[in-house]
N, C-alpha and C positions, 0 to 999 in steps of 0.2 A: 618215590609220583607221588602224593596223592593225587588222587581219582577225584574232578570236580564232581558236584552234588548233579543229577541225569534232572531237568524237572522231568514231569509224569508227559506223555506225545512227545515221546526224543528220544534221539541215542546219541550215543559217544563214539567218535571214530577219535584213531592214532593215525596224526597226517601220517606220510611217507616223505620221501623225499621229493620232489615237485610238487607235492600236491597246490593246489591252490584254494581257492574259496568254491569256484566255477567248476572245477573239476570232484569238489564232494559234493558237487551239487547233482549232478550228471547219473554220478556211481550212486543217488540214492532218492533220484528221483519218482522210481515206477512206485520207491516204496512211502510216498507221504499224497500229502493232500493237495501240495502246488503243482502248478501246471503245468510251467517255464521253470526252465534248469536255472532261467535269470532270475525268475523271483523266488526258486527257493535258492538261491545262491544268498541275494541282497536277506531272504530271510538269516540262512544263516552266519553274515555277515551281522548282523546286527543283533545276536541270542548269543552272540560271543565279542562282546563290547564293542560293538563300531569300527574294527581296524581295520587301519586305511590302505597294509601292507596288502602286497597281492601272491605273495607265496607264504605256505603256510612251514612251519619248521618243525624238519624231523622226530616225532616222539610227542607235537605238540597234540592237548587235549581237543575236542570240535564237538560242541555241542549241535545236534542235526535236528531244527524243531518237525513238526507236521509229522510225525510216524506215525501211519496207524493200523491200528492192531489189525484188520481184516481189507480185503478190499470191497470201494466203494462199488453199490449197486443202486442202482437207482429206476425211481418208474416214472411211467410218460403220466405227466396231469391232462387228462382229458380233459378238451374241450370241444362248445358248438362248433359245427362247420363252418357257423357264420358269424364266429370270434372273428372279430378286428385285428389281422395282424400288419401289425406296420413292419419288414424286414428291410435289412440290411444282405447283400449277399458276401459272403470268405472263401475262400481257400480253400483246400484242405490245411496248405501247408500254413498259409495265414494263419486261420486260425486254433491252431496251435505255434502261434508264438508270439513273444512283447509285444507283436506292434497289433496283434491282430484282438489282444485281448483287450488294449489299450480303445482299440476302434469300440467295440461289443460295450465296451462301460460307457465311452462318451457318446452312441449311438443309444445308449437306457440312459443320461442325461438330458435330452435336446428331447425326447417322449417318444426313443421306439420304444419297442416288445418283442423284437423276435429274432433272431438267425435262422439266415441258408447258410449254411457249410457244407460244403462238397465231401460224399466218402468216398463217391465214385465217380473222378474226372470224363468229361468226353473222350481225352485216352484212353481212358478205359483201367487206370493208375487206381489201387485200392488206397487208401491213407487211414486206414484203421486195424487194428487187428484181423482177420476173417482165413479160419481155415476152408480149406474147398478142393479138391481133386486138383479143378481148371485153371487154378489161379498161382498157387507156387509161392514161393520170395517175395516178400516185396516190402518197401520203404512205409514204415507207418507215421508220418507226422503230428496225425492225432495218435499216438499211442495208448491209451487211456481215454474210453469213449463212456460209460460212464462219471468218469469225472467231470469231463467237458461238460455235460453233458446238466449232471449236479454243477458248475457251478453258473451254466445260462440260468436256472431254478432258482440259483441262490440273486444274484441277477434279476428278480423273476420275468428272464423271456422266455418264450416260445418257444422248442427247439425244433430243427427242419432240418431232420438232416436229407439232401440233395442226391440221384443216383441220376447219371445217365448209361440210361439201360442198355443200346442198342446199339448203337457207335461205341467200337472199343478196338481203338487201334491193338491193345498188347491184348487183347486173348484173339483177336482170328490172327497176330503173328503167333501167339505161344498154336494152336489150333488151328492152324487153317479148315481143318471141311467144318470147321462150325461157321466158316466164313459164307457169305451171300459166294454162290457157283456163275463164272460168265458160261453161257450159252456153246461161246465161240468154241475155245478151249479146254471145257473143264476144270477148269482150276476156278481159284480166287476173282472173286467179280473186284472191281476196284475203281473205287468213282474220282474218275478225274485224276485218274493216275495214281491215288489213296485210297491203299490198301487200312480201311478201316470197320469197314463195317461187318457184325454180325448179322448172319441171318435168321428175323425177328419170330419165324415160322419153325423154330431148333427150339424143339424142348429143352433140353443140356442148357442152351442160350436163355429158356425162361426161367428156369429151376437155377441155373449160379444165379441171378439177378432178384428172385425170390427169398434164394436163403441170405443174400447180403440186407436186401428190408423185413426178414428178420425177426435178423443180428440186429438192425437198429433199434428193432424196437423194441426189442429181447434188452436194450442197453441202455431204456429212459424212453429214446425224441416224443413227441408229444405228435411229432408229423414226420409223413418219410414222402419227400417229391421227387416225381419221375422226369427226368427230362431226355428228348429225344424218344423220349418212346413212342416209332416210326418208324419207314424205311427210307432209306436212302433216295433222295428228291433229285439227286442233280447225277449228274456223267449216263453210258449208254445204258439210258430204261429198258429198252429189249431183249439188252444181251444178259440185264440179269437174271439167272433162276434160283429160287428158288423152293425151299421145302414143301409146303402147300399146298403148290401147283402138280406136284402127284398122291398126295396124303387125300388132298381135301380136291379138287379138282373144277367144284362151285364159288369155290372160299372168289375171295377177294382181297386186297390188305385188307380192307377196312374190318373185315370178318377175324384177319387175325391178330390186329390190334385188341378189340373191341373181344375176344376171348379170353386176350391173356390177362388185359384188370381185372377180364367178371371174376378169372382164380386169383389175383394176389389179392380185389379189395374184400374174398369171402377169409381172403386168410388175414390182415393184417386191420378190418372193422371188428373184428370183436373182442382185440387185444386193447379199443380203444383211441389204437391212430390213424390221427387224420391221411387221405392220401390226396394227394396233390397230386395234380399234371400238365406241364408243361407243353406249349402247344403253338407250333406258330400265330400272331397275327392273321395274319392275308387265310388264313384258316375260314374268319368268320366270313368272309366272303361264298365261299361253296362251292370253287370254280369245280368243276371238274378234272379239271387237270390236276390240280393240287392232290383231291381228291387220293383219286388214282395211284400215285406217286408216293404218298404218305403214309396212306390209309390214319389218315385222323379222321374221319369222322364226327365231328362235335357231338352232335344229339349222340351218338351212343355211346362216347366216353363219358358221357355226364352223366349216363345208367351208373357207376362201377368207377367214383369215386366221390370226395366230398368240395373240391374245388378243383376251379379250375383256371389256370396262369396264362391265360394268352401272356405273348411277346409284340406289347405292339411299342417298340420307339417307334418315332415320331421316324426317324431318318431310315426304320430298314422297307418304309412304303416307297422306295425308288418307282417314278414310273408309275402312279397309281391317281389319281383323282382331276390327273389334269396337273398337279402342282410341281411347282419344277425342284423347290427346296421344299422338300415333309419335312426333312429334319428340323424347318422355323416356323412350319405347320402344324404343333400339339393339340391345341384346343380343337381343328379336325380332324386328324388321323386318328384320336384317345379317342372320342366322344364315337363316331360311327364305329370304328371299333368295339368299343363297350354296345354301344345300341343293339347292334349286327351279331356279337356272341350271347348278350339280354334275348333279342330274338329267339337263338335256334336254340336255346336253353329251357324255353320258356316252359313251367311244370315239370321241370324232374327234381329242384327244387337244391340244382346245384349251388354254388355257390363262384363267383367271378372275382379273382384276386386277382388285378394288373402286375404284369411287371413294366415295371415304366422308367426312361430311362434319363441316363446316371452318368454319361459323357458324354461330350463333347463332340462324335464323330458325324461328320457332316449336317453342322448346323453351329451358326455364328449366335446363335442367341441364349446356348445354353447357361443358367446363372439360377440364383435359388427361385428367381423369377419364375426361369422357365421348370424346376422342380415344384412352386406352387400352382399352379396350372396344369399343367398332367394330374395332380394329388385330384384337384378340384373339380377337373371335369368326368375321373373316372369314377370319384363318389354322386357328385350328379348323375349320373349317367349309372345308377345302380350299381356300380362297384364293390366290394366290405373289403379294406384294407387295403394294400400296395405293396409290393416287394423295388426294392433298389437297385437296377444289379450296372456295376462294375468290374471290367475283367481284373482291373487294376484296381483295384478295394478303393478304392480314392473318390469317401465322402464328403469334400469338404462345399459340395451347392448341400445337398443334403443336411451338412447339420447346419449350415446359418440358415435357409429355409425350416428347420421341426416347426424352434422355437417362438416364430413368429404362427402357424400354422396351428400352433399348441395355445397362444392366446387368443384364437381367435372363436374358443372356447364353442366347437360341433362341425365347425363348418365348413373344416376340412379332414376331420375324422371326428371318432364320437372319443375317442379316448380307452378304451377296451385295456380290462388290467386283467392278467391273468387269475384266475381262482386263488384268495388266500397271500395275492397281492396285499403289503403293504401298501396301507390309505399316508398320502401326506401331501401338505402344500409342496407344492416348489421350493427344492434346499436351497437356501444361499450357494455361493462360491463355496466354500470353508469344504464342507458337508456331501458337495453333490459327486463327488466321486464316491459314492458308500454307492452311487445309483437308482436308490430307489427311492424316485421320483413317480406319483402319480402325475395325473396326465389329468383327470378329469376334472 
């Protein structure tokens, strides 16, 4: 049997009974530059004459393209803290899928320059390979983080790894000794019946999350974003017991959070990685009850991060300012929130980059115009950049709004691009899929 000539950067596979292009792609994916088995299967099919068949014949020779000599390593692309990020959020599962890659490319085409993606979800699931004594075996939809980050960089995208910090069901189920404790029972405390909270003042919990942040930084991400960097805010608060109450009797919850961030920032900042923090929108009101429960003292937190990202979704301000339908008053709630955040962080040099509403919950007016109003209001109130949240990763309205905002030349956003990004005029539709489109 004559052997095919194998092009450089390719491998030759001899098919077995039952093999398909997809099964071959799954087998080789980790050895290639491709991100998904779907993309690799298409490339294998193309490299072998675009055969329309599903199954390969036993003994058939198959060329597999994109083989790497060595595993990909990727470096952070440092940017100033006031780099204008224009991002959408993706779950870890979505980010590692063919559909996720389509979202990323489309977002780039319409003027986006960044993606926030989960490497640890709010249930504690870790989405990347990560070896740690507290974790054990886990599913990794982002099986090669440096490869994924390189893809984002190839699209001139700023890569933001999101870590849900102290709300971590996986960790407390596996290690109940790390949970918040109940005064009454001495067992793990539950928030409204749910066992989901680690004790933020437990050193082992802090070190676990810092190790994950370090792993992300070493994999080339440009920014680490912490969510749930707080104490539980609901449930029977008087029954909740924390390690710090014995170890630091003079401390409040705010001291624990600020001290934790001081350590994280000292670790990440020298690596050139930005640190951003997601905080409750209501924290701008600085109500004593919110401070006492969450521990999110905004002026204190602002000292140990580069960016604060308040979650100022209009629909979430229920029962405030006498407005019956806050979801339909984006100008008021975005404007009021931004004013308050700017005021309480004066002199800190922290950047306020808000999370904006990209979902229709509790509003009858959700539309591309709704997106534009939020972006414009946040910018006019001193915000630099924005992040769009949709739990289902449906960005049809931002996709529609972005071209119009970009055409307004600086009215809605400046149009910052990564250092070294390819500058070009808006590409025609035939080439826009390449994604390297400047919005300046």
